[in-house]
C-alpha positions as CSV (number, residue, x, y, z in Angstrom):
1,M,151.2,81.9,-8.8
2,T,154.9,81.6,-10.0
3,H,153.9,79.1,-12.7
4,N,151.4,81.5,-14.3
5,A,148.3,79.6,-13.1
6,P,147.0,82.2,-10.7
7,Y,143.4,81.2,-10.5
8,E,144.3,77.6,-9.6
9,S,145.7,79.0,-6.4
10,L,142.2,80.1,-5.1
11,D,141.1,76.6,-4.0
12,F,144.4,76.0,-2.3
13,L,144.2,79.4,-0.5
14,A,140.7,78.5,0.6
15,V,142.0,75.3,2.2
16,L,144.9,77.0,3.9
17,S,142.7,79.8,5.2
18,R,140.2,77.3,6.6
19,D,142.7,75.0,8.2
20,F,145.2,77.6,9.4
21,P,143.3,80.8,9.8
22,H,145.8,82.5,12.1
23,D,149.0,81.2,10.7
24,P,151.2,84.2,9.8
25,E,152.8,82.3,6.8
26,V,149.4,81.5,5.4
27,L,148.2,85.1,5.9
28,Y,151.4,86.4,4.3
29,A,151.1,84.1,1.3
30,A,147.4,85.0,0.9
31,T,148.1,88.7,1.0
32,H,150.6,88.4,-1.9
33,A,148.4,86.0,-3.9
34,Y,145.3,88.2,-3.6
35,S,147.3,91.3,-4.4
36,D,148.8,89.7,-7.4
37,L,145.3,88.5,-8.6
38,S,143.9,92.0,-8.1
39,L,146.7,93.5,-10.2
40,R,146.4,90.8,-12.9
41,S,142.6,91.4,-13.1
42,S,143.0,95.1,-13.4
43,Q,145.6,94.6,-16.2
44,D,143.3,92.2,-18.0
45,L,140.4,94.7,-17.7
46,A,142.6,97.5,-19.2
47,R,143.8,95.3,-22.0
48,D,140.5,93.5,-22.9
49,A,138.1,96.5,-22.4
50,P,140.1,99.7,-22.5
51,F,137.1,101.9,-23.4
52,S,134.7,100.4,-20.8
53,F,133.3,102.4,-18.0
54,Q,134.8,99.9,-15.6
55,V,138.3,101.0,-16.5
56,H,137.3,104.6,-15.6
57,Q,135.7,103.5,-12.4
58,L,138.8,101.6,-11.4
59,N,140.9,104.6,-12.1
60,A,138.5,106.9,-10.2
61,E,138.5,104.6,-7.1
62,A,142.4,104.5,-7.1
63,L,142.5,108.3,-7.4
64,E,140.0,108.7,-4.5
65,L,142.3,106.6,-2.3
66,Q,145.1,109.0,-3.1
67,G,142.9,112.0,-2.2
68,K,143.0,113.2,-5.8
69,W,139.4,114.4,-5.9
70,D,139.5,116.5,-9.0
71,E,141.1,113.7,-11.1
72,A,138.6,111.2,-9.7
73,A,135.7,113.6,-10.7
74,V,137.1,113.7,-14.3
75,E,137.0,109.9,-14.4
76,Y,133.4,109.7,-13.1
77,R,132.4,112.3,-15.7
78,K,133.8,110.1,-18.4
79,I,131.7,107.2,-17.1
80,L,128.6,109.4,-17.3
81,E,129.5,110.3,-20.8
82,I,129.5,106.6,-21.7
83,N,126.3,105.8,-19.7
84,P,124.5,108.8,-18.1
85,S,121.9,106.5,-16.5
86,L,124.3,104.2,-14.7
87,A,123.2,103.7,-11.1
88,G,125.6,105.0,-8.5
89,M,127.8,107.1,-10.7
90,H,126.2,110.5,-10.1
91,A,126.4,109.8,-6.4
92,R,130.1,108.9,-6.7
93,L,130.8,112.1,-8.7
94,G,128.9,114.1,-6.0
95,R,131.0,112.4,-3.3
96,A,134.2,113.2,-5.0
97,L,133.2,116.9,-5.3
98,L,132.3,117.2,-1.7
99,S,135.3,115.2,-0.4
100,K,137.7,118.0,-1.3
101,P,139.0,119.9,1.8
102,Q,137.3,123.1,0.8
103,P,134.8,122.6,-2.1
104,S,133.8,125.8,-3.8
105,P,130.1,126.9,-3.8
106,T,130.0,125.9,-7.5
107,E,131.3,122.4,-6.7
108,V,128.8,122.1,-3.8
109,E,126.0,123.0,-6.2
110,Q,127.3,120.6,-8.8
111,A,127.4,117.9,-6.1
112,K,123.8,118.6,-5.1
113,K,122.7,118.4,-8.7
114,N,124.4,115.0,-9.1
115,F,122.8,113.6,-6.0
116,E,119.4,114.8,-7.3
117,E,120.1,113.1,-10.6
118,E,121.1,109.9,-8.7
119,L,117.7,109.9,-7.1
120,E,116.0,110.1,-10.5
121,I,117.8,107.0,-11.5
122,D,117.6,105.2,-8.1
123,P,114.8,106.6,-5.9
124,R,115.7,104.2,-3.1
125,N,119.2,105.5,-2.6
126,A,119.2,106.4,1.1
127,V,122.7,107.9,1.0
128,A,121.8,110.3,-1.7
129,E,118.8,111.5,0.4
130,Y,121.0,111.8,3.4
131,V,123.6,113.9,1.6
132,L,121.0,116.2,0.2
133,G,119.5,116.5,3.7
134,Q,122.9,117.5,5.1
135,L,123.5,120.0,2.3
136,A,120.1,121.6,3.0
137,A,120.9,121.6,6.8
138,D,124.2,123.4,6.1
139,S,122.3,126.0,4.1
140,K,119.9,126.5,7.1
141,D,117.0,125.1,5.0
142,S,115.5,123.0,7.8
143,S,112.3,122.2,5.9
144,T,114.1,120.7,2.9
145,A,116.6,118.9,5.2
146,I,113.7,117.3,7.2
147,Q,112.2,116.0,4.0
148,H,115.4,114.4,2.8
149,F,116.4,113.0,6.2
150,T,112.9,111.6,6.7
151,R,113.1,109.8,3.4
152,A,116.6,108.4,4.2
153,T,115.3,106.9,7.5
154,Q,112.4,105.4,5.7
155,L,114.6,103.8,3.1
156,D,117.1,102.5,5.6
157,T,115.8,102.0,9.1
158,G,119.4,101.3,10.4
159,F,120.9,104.5,9.0
160,A,121.9,106.1,12.3
161,E,123.3,109.3,11.0
162,A,120.1,110.0,9.1
163,F,118.1,109.8,12.3
164,L,120.5,112.2,13.9
165,G,120.3,114.6,11.0
166,L,116.5,114.4,11.1
167,G,116.3,115.0,14.9
168,T,118.8,117.9,14.7
169,S,116.9,119.5,11.8
170,L,113.6,119.2,13.7
171,N,115.2,120.8,16.7
172,S,116.4,123.6,14.5
173,A,112.8,124.1,13.3
174,K,111.7,124.1,17.0
175,R,109.6,120.9,16.4
176,F,111.0,119.4,19.6
177,S,108.3,116.8,20.2
178,D,108.7,115.5,16.6
179,A,112.5,115.4,17.1
180,V,112.3,113.1,20.1
181,P,111.5,109.7,18.3
182,A,114.2,110.2,15.7
183,L,116.8,111.1,18.3
184,E,115.7,108.2,20.6
185,A,116.2,105.9,17.7
186,Y,119.7,107.3,17.0
187,E,120.6,107.0,20.7
188,K,119.7,103.3,20.7
189,M,122.0,102.8,17.7
190,E,124.8,105.0,19.0
191,P,124.5,105.1,22.8
192,D,128.0,106.6,23.3
193,S,127.5,109.6,21.0
194,P,127.8,112.9,23.0
195,T,126.1,114.7,20.0
196,G,123.1,112.4,20.2
197,H,122.7,112.9,24.0
198,Y,123.0,116.7,23.5
199,Q,120.4,116.9,20.7
200,L,118.0,114.7,22.7
201,A,118.4,116.9,25.7
202,V,117.5,119.9,23.6
203,A,114.5,118.1,22.2
204,Y,113.3,117.0,25.7
205,A,113.8,120.5,27.1
206,G,111.8,122.0,24.2
207,A,109.1,119.5,24.7
208,G,108.8,120.3,28.4
209,R,110.3,117.1,29.7
210,K,112.8,118.6,32.2
211,D,113.8,115.4,34.0
212,D,114.6,113.6,30.7
213,A,116.5,116.6,29.5
214,N,118.6,116.7,32.7
215,R,119.4,113.0,32.3
216,E,120.5,113.4,28.7
217,A,122.6,116.4,29.6
218,A,124.4,114.3,32.2
219,L,124.9,111.5,29.7
220,Q,126.3,114.0,27.2
221,R,128.9,115.1,29.8
222,Q,129.8,111.5,30.7
223,T,130.2,110.4,27.1
224,S,132.2,113.5,26.2
225,E,134.6,112.9,29.1
226,A,134.9,109.2,28.1
227,L,135.6,110.1,24.5
228,E,138.3,112.6,25.6
229,A,139.8,110.0,27.8
230,V,140.0,107.6,24.9
231,K,141.7,110.2,22.7
232,R,144.2,111.0,25.5
233,R,145.1,107.3,25.9
234,A,145.5,106.9,22.1
235,A,147.7,110.0,21.9
236,T,149.8,108.7,24.8
237,A,150.2,105.3,23.1
238,M,151.3,106.9,19.9
239,E,153.9,109.0,21.7
240,K,155.3,105.9,23.4
241,Q,155.6,104.3,20.0
242,Q,157.7,107.2,18.6
243,P,161.4,106.5,18.7
244,S,163.2,108.6,21.2
245,G,165.3,111.4,19.8
246,S,169.0,110.8,19.4
247,T,171.9,112.8,18.1
248,A,173.7,111.4,15.1
249,P,177.3,110.7,15.7
250,E,179.7,113.2,14.2
251,Q,181.4,112.2,11.0
252,K,185.1,111.8,11.3
């Protein structure tokens, strides 16, 4: 790295990481080397292709990490001006708009439109379907939410939150028997989720399965208590890590 041959370091780093995977000196050196390589590559990109959409995407990702959602949205819009059919970019713009602490109704509507446009480009985008389902659920539009959540679960059978969204929306529509399979699937993927147990208890009760509902209600209480216990332990551990208060000596 110091002799300006950065890419030659990769093979050597691979050997070190393979033979000494837990050595702190190796990990320290690798951290700096990869960080330097990342910085160098970003500089090369900005120099060699300053007007490419990749430059704007790199800027947008950095702004998102800083929580600068408006600035990130500007960068994603610039990308769409360059290539409006680029897969993933409408969804990224929609995500930036919704990630703000309190997006305005106009921004929510813009985000919805962007996720819809993403599906026109990439009809198999399960995340876009999920977000549209959640937006519909937030607007109390259970019918539309069910359609989007159903599509998300079909596109990605391991998408746990989509199954929860589908089951919750079906419960809201009082389609309790239909909600049971989706919520059972979610419970298998997230057995420690109090929300999953609660929604499944609601579905079982609505479907007339009293014993199953009681079991899930008990599991909901247990998992909630376990979750609170974990939070308390984490809070206690953080408090113990805080340096004890001390009074600064008086200046003479």
